[in-house]
C-alpha positions as CSV (number, residue, x, y, z in Angstrom):
1,X,94.5,68.2,104.7
2,X,92.6,66.0,102.3
3,X,89.3,67.0,103.9
4,X,90.3,70.7,103.5
5,X,90.9,70.2,99.8
6,X,87.6,68.4,99.3
7,X,84.5,70.5,98.5
8,X,82.6,69.3,101.6
9,X,79.0,69.9,102.5
10,X,77.7,72.9,104.4
11,X,75.4,72.2,107.4
12,X,73.7,74.7,109.6
13,X,74.0,72.2,112.5
14,X,77.7,71.7,112.1
15,X,79.7,72.9,115.2
16,X,81.1,76.4,114.8
17,X,84.4,75.4,116.5
18,X,85.9,73.7,113.4
19,X,85.1,76.4,110.9
20,X,86.3,79.1,113.3
21,X,89.5,77.2,114.0
22,X,90.1,76.8,110.3
23,X,89.7,80.5,109.6
24,X,92.0,81.3,112.5
25,X,94.7,79.1,111.1
26,X,94.2,80.8,107.7
27,X,94.5,84.2,109.3
28,X,97.7,83.2,111.1
29,X,99.1,82.1,107.7
30,X,98.1,85.4,106.2
31,X,99.9,87.3,109.1
32,X,103.1,85.3,108.4
33,X,102.7,86.1,104.7
34,X,102.4,89.8,105.6
35,X,105.8,89.7,107.2
36,X,107.3,88.2,104.1
37,X,105.5,90.6,101.8
38,X,106.4,93.7,103.9
39,X,110.0,92.7,103.5
40,X,109.6,92.1,99.7
41,X,107.6,95.3,99.2
42,X,110.3,97.3,100.9
43,X,113.0,95.6,98.8
44,X,111.2,95.4,95.4
45,X,108.1,97.6,95.6
46,X,104.5,96.5,96.1
47,X,104.0,95.6,92.4
48,X,107.0,93.3,92.0
49,X,106.5,91.7,95.4
50,X,102.9,90.8,94.4
51,X,103.7,89.8,90.9
52,X,106.3,87.2,91.8
53,X,104.4,85.9,94.8
54,X,101.2,85.5,92.8
55,X,103.1,83.7,90.0
56,X,104.7,81.4,92.5
57,X,101.4,80.7,94.1
58,X,99.8,80.0,90.7
59,X,102.6,77.5,89.8
60,X,102.1,75.6,93.0
61,X,98.4,75.5,93.1
62,X,98.0,74.7,89.4
63,X,99.8,71.4,90.0
64,X,97.4,70.5,92.9
65,X,94.3,71.8,91.0
66,X,94.9,69.9,87.7
67,X,96.0,66.7,89.5
68,X,92.5,66.4,90.7
69,X,91.1,66.4,87.1
70,X,88.7,69.2,87.9
71,X,85.4,69.9,86.0
72,X,84.7,73.2,84.4
73,X,83.4,75.6,87.1
74,X,79.7,76.5,86.8
75,X,78.8,79.9,85.2
76,X,77.8,81.2,88.7
77,X,81.2,80.1,90.1
78,X,83.1,81.7,87.2
79,X,81.2,85.0,87.7
80,X,82.0,85.1,91.5
81,X,85.7,84.1,90.8
82,X,86.0,87.0,88.4
83,X,84.3,89.5,90.8
84,X,86.5,88.5,93.7
85,X,89.6,88.4,91.5
86,X,89.1,92.0,90.3
87,X,88.6,93.2,93.9
88,X,91.7,91.4,95.1
89,X,93.8,93.0,92.3
90,X,93.3,96.5,93.7
91,X,92.8,95.5,97.4
92,X,96.2,93.6,97.5
93,X,98.2,96.3,95.8
94,X,96.9,99.1,98.0
95,X,97.4,97.1,101.1
96,X,101.0,96.1,100.4
97,X,101.9,99.5,99.1
98,X,100.7,100.9,102.4
99,X,102.3,98.1,104.4
100,X,105.7,99.1,103.2
101,X,105.1,102.6,104.8
102,X,103.2,101.8,108.0
103,X,104.1,99.5,111.0
104,X,102.6,96.0,110.6
105,X,100.3,96.1,113.7
106,X,99.1,99.6,112.8
107,X,98.3,98.5,109.2
108,X,96.3,95.5,110.5
109,X,94.5,97.7,113.0
110,X,93.4,100.1,110.2
111,X,92.2,97.3,108.1
112,X,89.8,96.2,110.9
113,X,87.2,98.6,109.5
114,X,86.6,95.9,106.9
115,X,84.9,93.3,109.1
116,X,82.6,96.1,110.5
117,X,81.4,97.0,107.0
118,X,81.3,93.4,105.9
119,X,79.1,92.4,108.8
120,X,76.3,94.5,107.5
121,X,77.0,93.9,103.8
122,X,76.5,90.2,104.5
123,X,72.9,91.0,105.7
124,X,72.3,93.2,102.6
125,X,73.8,90.9,99.9
126,X,73.5,87.4,101.4
127,X,70.3,87.8,103.4
128,X,72.0,86.8,106.6
129,X,70.4,87.8,109.9
130,X,72.6,89.8,112.3
131,X,72.5,88.4,115.8
132,X,73.1,90.6,118.9
133,X,76.3,88.8,119.7
134,X,77.7,89.8,116.3
135,X,76.8,93.4,116.9
136,X,78.4,93.4,120.4
137,X,81.5,91.7,119.0
138,X,81.9,94.3,116.3
139,X,81.5,97.1,118.9
140,X,84.2,95.5,121.1
141,X,86.5,94.9,118.1
142,X,86.1,98.4,116.8
143,X,86.6,99.9,120.3
144,X,89.9,98.0,120.4
145,X,90.9,99.6,117.1
146,X,90.0,103.1,118.4
147,X,92.2,102.5,121.5
148,X,95.1,101.6,119.3
149,X,94.5,104.5,117.0
150,X,94.3,106.8,120.0
151,X,97.6,105.4,121.3
152,X,99.3,106.3,118.0
153,X,97.7,109.7,117.5
154,X,100.4,111.4,119.6
155,X,103.1,110.2,117.2
156,X,104.3,112.2,114.3
157,X,103.6,110.9,110.8
158,X,105.5,111.6,107.6
159,X,103.7,112.4,104.4
160,X,104.7,109.0,103.1
161,X,103.2,107.3,106.3
162,X,99.9,109.2,105.9
163,X,99.7,108.1,102.3
164,X,100.3,104.6,103.4
165,X,97.5,104.8,106.0
166,X,95.2,106.1,103.3
167,X,96.0,103.3,101.0
168,X,95.4,100.7,103.7
169,X,92.0,102.3,104.5
170,X,91.0,102.2,100.8
171,X,92.1,98.6,100.7
172,X,90.0,97.9,103.8
173,X,86.9,99.1,102.1
174,X,87.6,96.7,99.2
175,X,88.3,93.9,101.7
176,X,84.9,94.3,103.2
177,X,83.4,93.4,99.8
178,X,85.9,90.6,99.5
179,X,84.8,89.1,102.8
180,X,81.2,88.9,101.7
181,X,82.0,87.5,98.2
182,X,84.3,84.8,99.7
183,X,81.3,83.4,101.5
184,X,79.3,83.1,98.2
185,X,82.4,81.8,96.5
186,X,83.0,79.1,99.2
187,X,79.5,77.7,98.6
188,X,80.1,77.4,94.9
189,X,83.6,76.0,94.7
190,X,86.2,74.1,96.7
191,X,89.2,75.8,98.4
192,X,91.8,74.7,95.7
193,X,89.6,75.9,92.8
194,X,89.2,79.2,94.7
195,X,92.9,79.6,95.2
196,X,93.7,78.7,91.6
197,X,91.1,81.1,90.1
198,X,92.2,84.0,92.3
199,X,95.9,83.6,91.6
200,X,95.1,83.1,87.8
201,X,93.0,86.3,87.6
202,X,95.4,88.4,89.7
203,X,98.5,87.0,88.0
204,X,97.1,87.7,84.5
205,X,96.2,91.3,85.5
206,X,99.7,91.9,86.9
207,X,101.4,90.4,83.9
208,X,99.8,92.9,81.6
209,X,101.9,95.6,83.3
210,X,105.1,93.5,83.5
211,X,106.7,95.0,80.3
212,X,106.6,98.4,82.1
213,X,107.2,97.6,85.8
214,X,108.5,94.1,86.3
215,X,112.0,93.6,87.7
216,X,113.7,90.2,88.0
217,X,114.3,89.6,91.7
218,X,117.7,88.7,93.2
219,X,118.3,85.0,93.8
220,X,118.6,85.7,97.5
221,X,114.9,86.8,97.5
222,X,113.6,83.6,96.0
223,X,113.1,81.8,99.3
224,X,111.0,84.7,100.5
225,X,108.9,84.7,97.3
226,X,108.4,80.9,97.7
227,X,107.4,81.3,101.4
228,X,104.9,84.0,100.5
229,X,103.4,81.8,97.8
230,X,103.0,78.8,100.0
231,X,101.6,80.7,102.9
232,X,99.1,82.5,100.7
233,X,97.8,79.1,99.4
234,X,97.6,77.6,103.0
235,X,95.7,80.7,104.1
236,X,93.3,80.6,101.2
237,X,92.5,76.9,101.6
238,X,91.8,77.1,105.4
239,X,89.7,80.3,105.1
240,X,87.7,78.9,102.2
241,X,87.1,75.7,104.1
242,X,85.8,77.6,107.1
243,X,83.6,79.9,105.2
244,X,82.0,77.0,103.4
245,X,80.8,75.6,106.7
246,X,79.6,78.6,108.7
247,X,77.8,81.9,107.9
248,X,79.9,85.0,107.3
249,X,78.4,86.8,110.4
250,X,79.9,84.1,112.7
251,X,83.4,84.3,111.2
252,X,83.9,87.9,110.1
253,X,84.8,89.1,113.6
254,X,87.6,86.5,113.8
255,X,89.5,88.8,111.5
256,X,90.4,90.8,114.6
257,X,92.7,88.0,115.7
258,X,95.1,89.0,113.0
259,X,96.2,92.0,115.0
260,X,97.6,89.8,117.7
261,X,99.9,88.1,115.2
262,X,100.7,91.5,113.6
263,X,101.8,93.0,116.9
264,X,104.0,89.9,117.7
265,X,105.5,89.6,114.3
266,X,106.0,93.4,113.9
267,X,108.1,93.4,117.1
268,X,110.0,90.2,116.3
269,X,111.0,91.0,112.7
270,X,110.8,94.8,112.4
271,X,111.4,95.9,116.0
272,X,108.1,97.7,116.0
273,X,107.2,98.5,119.6
274,X,104.1,97.1,121.4
275,X,102.6,99.9,123.4
276,X,100.1,99.8,126.3
277,X,97.4,101.0,124.0
278,X,98.2,98.1,121.7
279,X,97.8,95.6,124.5
280,X,94.6,97.2,125.7
281,X,93.2,97.2,122.2
282,X,94.2,93.6,121.7
283,X,92.3,92.6,124.8
284,X,89.1,94.2,123.5
285,X,89.7,92.5,120.1
286,X,90.1,89.1,121.6
287,X,86.9,89.6,123.6
288,X,85.1,90.5,120.4
289,X,86.4,87.3,118.7
290,X,85.3,85.2,121.6
291,X,81.8,86.7,121.6
292,X,81.5,86.3,117.9
293,X,81.8,82.5,118.1
294,X,79.0,82.2,120.6
295,X,75.5,81.5,119.2
296,X,72.6,83.9,120.1
297,X,69.0,83.3,119.2
298,X,68.1,87.0,119.6
299,X,68.2,88.9,116.3
300,X,68.8,92.6,116.0
301,X,66.3,94.6,114.0
302,X,68.4,95.1,110.9
303,X,67.6,92.0,109.0
304,X,67.2,92.6,105.3
305,X,66.3,90.8,102.1
306,X,69.0,89.4,99.9
307,X,69.7,91.5,96.8
């Protein structure tokens, strides 16, 4: 764990297995947090679920952050912290508002539009080349999402569910930008600093609305809030560690693995059924994740210059 907390050094020659494994652990932690947050959002509403979870995360990570006697972040790091924090404010609220109205697996499937967009944003804003394996992986992953969407198309959706789907899709667009920025952020700061800055910015923004919307949660919900806070920190640390040591194009498609956990956890905790379309889509998604971790020297003709 100490190595995860340390800043570390990025190396193009470093094996991809460790960064990919770190990101996968982070995504699993995020999936577990989604289960907790879905329950809290149903009980308290998205705003209060996020407010208390973020404040809990901030309290925990502040102790770890200041125990290391950190230096003042550079101007570039502060700028990226602020940019990502602002995105996360709107992205997280939209996602958890929608998650309270849409099945967990379906919500994650809808959010998979984000890695597709981010794959190409990384080329535009980070100057990263897009290898053919990454393109094929994105096609496989997106095909899996289409299969899942087709499987659910025959169902009947309430107006509330449709609004939830719209909120998740809007969150996914913001998440694409978040994925690209987190690569820049991981090169400028360590995982604990990233987690601290993000929780500080998001918590401060949510506190501005506290006089109007905040509700003190029942004591019985405190373990859930604490679990959500701890899981969010673990996820942020592992994902930041991975993105510091590998390019975004090699990791973005791993986001598809979150659907596997969403399907399992949705069935276990919310009795949301797993359909044949869900299984078929998952197979395509896993294939895309596997292909994304393989190196390919051939580069597709969409390389761009960093902005």
